[in-house]
Every structure is written in C-alpha cells, then in structure tokens.
N, C-alpha and C positions, 0 to 999 in steps of 0.2 A: 282648607278655610274652605268653604260653600262655593257650586259653581251657583251664577244667577236661580235654575230652574232646578237647585236640590234640593230635596226638604229636608229640612231642619234633622228629622230622626236616622238621615243617610250613616254619619260619622259614628255613631251611638249602635246604631246594626254593624257596621262592620265591624266593628271594635269588639263588639259580643260574636264575632264571628269568629275572630280570632284568639279572642281571650277563652271563650267556654271548650271547645275538642281539646285545648292544652290542658285545664285543667279535669274533664275528662279522661284524658289518658294519664296524667298525673294520679288520680286518685281512684283508672278504677285498674290501670294498668292495662286498656282493652287499644291497640295498638293502631285497627283500623279506624279505627272515629276521627282520624286525621285525615286524611285520605280520603275518604267518606265525605268530609266535611268541604273538602279542599271542592269535588265533585259536585259538588250541592249547591255553592257559591259562584262556580264555574256557568251552572247552568242559569241559575237567575243573574249571572251578567248576559248573557247568550240572548236568554230572553228578552231584556228589555231591550240589551240595542240592539234586536232583528232588525228591528224599522227601521233605524238613522241606516244598517249597511244595506240593507235593501231598496235603501233610496241610493245611495251614496254608489250602489253598483250598475243602477238603473241609470245614472245621472253620467256616470262614466261609460256605460253603452251608449253614450248620444241619444237618452232618452229627453222625453221634452217632462220638465217639471211640474207636480199637482195642480200647484196652482196655477198655469201657466191655458189656456184655450187656444188650442192653435187654429182651430174652425175661425175663429174669432181675430187674431192673427194676422193670419194670412189673409180674411177680409178686410179687414183696415188695412192694412199694404197694398192689398190689388186696389183700392178706392183711391189711395192717392192719385193724385193728378200726371204724374211721372214715372208711375210705373205702368207700362204696356202687361208684363204675363214676368211672371216667377215659374222655375221649375220645381223648388223645393225650398221649407226655411228652415233655416238654421238656428239650432241655439245652440250661446256658452255660457257655461257656469261659470 
C-alpha cells in the first residue's frame, strides 16, 4: 500500500531491485551482483531518509523545530500582560 507522499513508481522500482539481481545471478552466475545491489539500495535508502534522521536527531537533542522562529515566540511571550521575565523558552515536540 502506498503512503500519502510516496510516488506511485516506488513499488515498481522496489520490485525491480529485488528481481533483477536474481535474474542476473541466475543467467550469468555472477555471485557479486546481489551484495552490490544490496549496498546500492541501502545507500539510496540512507540518502533518501537522511533529512528525516537529521531532523529527528535535532529534536531529540532539544532543538527548536525549523518552522518556529524562537525570537518571535519569545517576544510574544514577553508581551503578555502577566509575564514579567523568563529565563528560557522550551519546546516540546
């Protein structure tokens, strides 16, 4: 089943990456094709998910999400009538 943001060609590419090395190994006997294909697919997956991994690590280390402007939030909070001062602003995600 496709995810909402997944292109329709992804299952086709995935199945091709599974079948083609087996066919090449069967026809030619080249046993190195399967591990090389595995490494290529692993690299593609790592590169494709690198941004997600980076953002998750940033949030796990108490970073501010990219879409939030910390200075504007702090200015808004300081402008509230009952707020006198604050040491730091903390975001939970």
